[in-house]
C-alpha positions as CSV (number, residue, x, y, z in Angstrom):
1,M,-4.1,-7.2,19.3
2,S,-2.1,-5.0,21.7
3,Y,0.9,-7.4,21.3
4,L,0.8,-6.9,17.5
5,G,0.7,-3.1,18.0
6,T,3.7,-3.3,20.3
7,Q,5.6,-5.4,17.8
8,L,4.9,-3.0,15.0
9,D,6.0,-0.1,17.2
10,L,9.3,-1.8,17.7
11,L,9.9,-2.9,14.1
12,L,8.8,0.3,12.2
13,N,10.9,3.5,12.0
14,Q,8.4,6.3,12.2
15,E,11.0,8.7,10.8
16,K,10.8,7.0,7.4
17,P,7.7,8.2,5.5
18,L,6.6,4.8,4.1
19,Q,7.1,3.0,7.4
20,Q,5.3,5.9,9.2
21,K,2.3,5.5,6.8
22,L,2.2,1.7,7.6
23,W,2.4,2.4,11.3
24,T,-0.4,5.0,11.1
25,I,-2.7,2.7,9.3
26,S,-2.0,-0.2,11.6
27,D,-2.6,2.0,14.7
28,E,-5.9,3.2,13.2
29,I,-6.9,-0.4,12.7
30,L,-5.9,-1.5,16.2
31,N,-8.0,1.3,17.6
32,L,-11.2,0.3,15.8
33,K,-13.8,-1.5,17.8
34,G,-15.3,-4.1,15.6
35,K,-13.9,-6.9,13.5
36,D,-15.8,-5.8,10.4
37,E,-14.4,-2.3,10.7
38,R,-10.8,-3.7,11.1
39,Q,-11.3,-6.1,8.1
40,A,-12.6,-3.2,6.0
41,R,-9.1,-1.6,6.3
42,D,-7.2,-4.7,5.3
43,G,-6.6,-3.3,1.8
44,D,-5.1,-0.1,3.1
45,L,-2.8,-2.1,5.4
46,V,-1.7,-4.5,2.7
47,A,-1.0,-1.6,0.2
48,A,1.1,0.3,2.8
49,A,3.0,-2.9,3.7
50,R,3.7,-3.6,0.0
51,E,5.2,-0.1,-0.4
52,V,7.7,-0.8,2.4
53,I,8.5,-4.2,1.1
54,D,8.9,-3.0,-2.5
55,F,11.3,-0.2,-1.4
56,K,13.4,-2.7,0.6
57,W,13.4,-5.1,-2.3
58,E,14.6,-2.4,-4.7
59,K,17.3,-1.5,-2.2
60,I,18.5,-5.1,-2.0
61,K,18.7,-5.4,-5.8
62,D,20.7,-2.2,-6.0
63,E,23.1,-3.4,-3.4
64,M,23.5,-6.8,-5.2
65,R,24.2,-5.0,-8.5
66,G,26.7,-2.7,-6.8
67,T,24.8,0.3,-8.0
68,S,23.9,3.4,-6.1
69,P,20.2,3.6,-5.3
70,P,18.5,6.8,-6.3
71,L,18.0,9.2,-3.4
72,R,14.6,8.3,-2.0
73,S,13.1,8.0,1.4
74,Y,11.0,5.2,2.7
């Protein structure tokens, strides 16, 4: 579990709100003691990850279209 936490620390930019939210949830999960407690937070983790992925996907589509993306922070 600590290896996963380290990987997330390296991959996520905590200065970006959506990535910081994902990091916070993952950190909370990693600090929980029991498997059942961790699994109960799976939905929160998936929802936060989907927000990051959706933002990135929209950014890629904007770049492919050659359009300027709206000003938004992730």
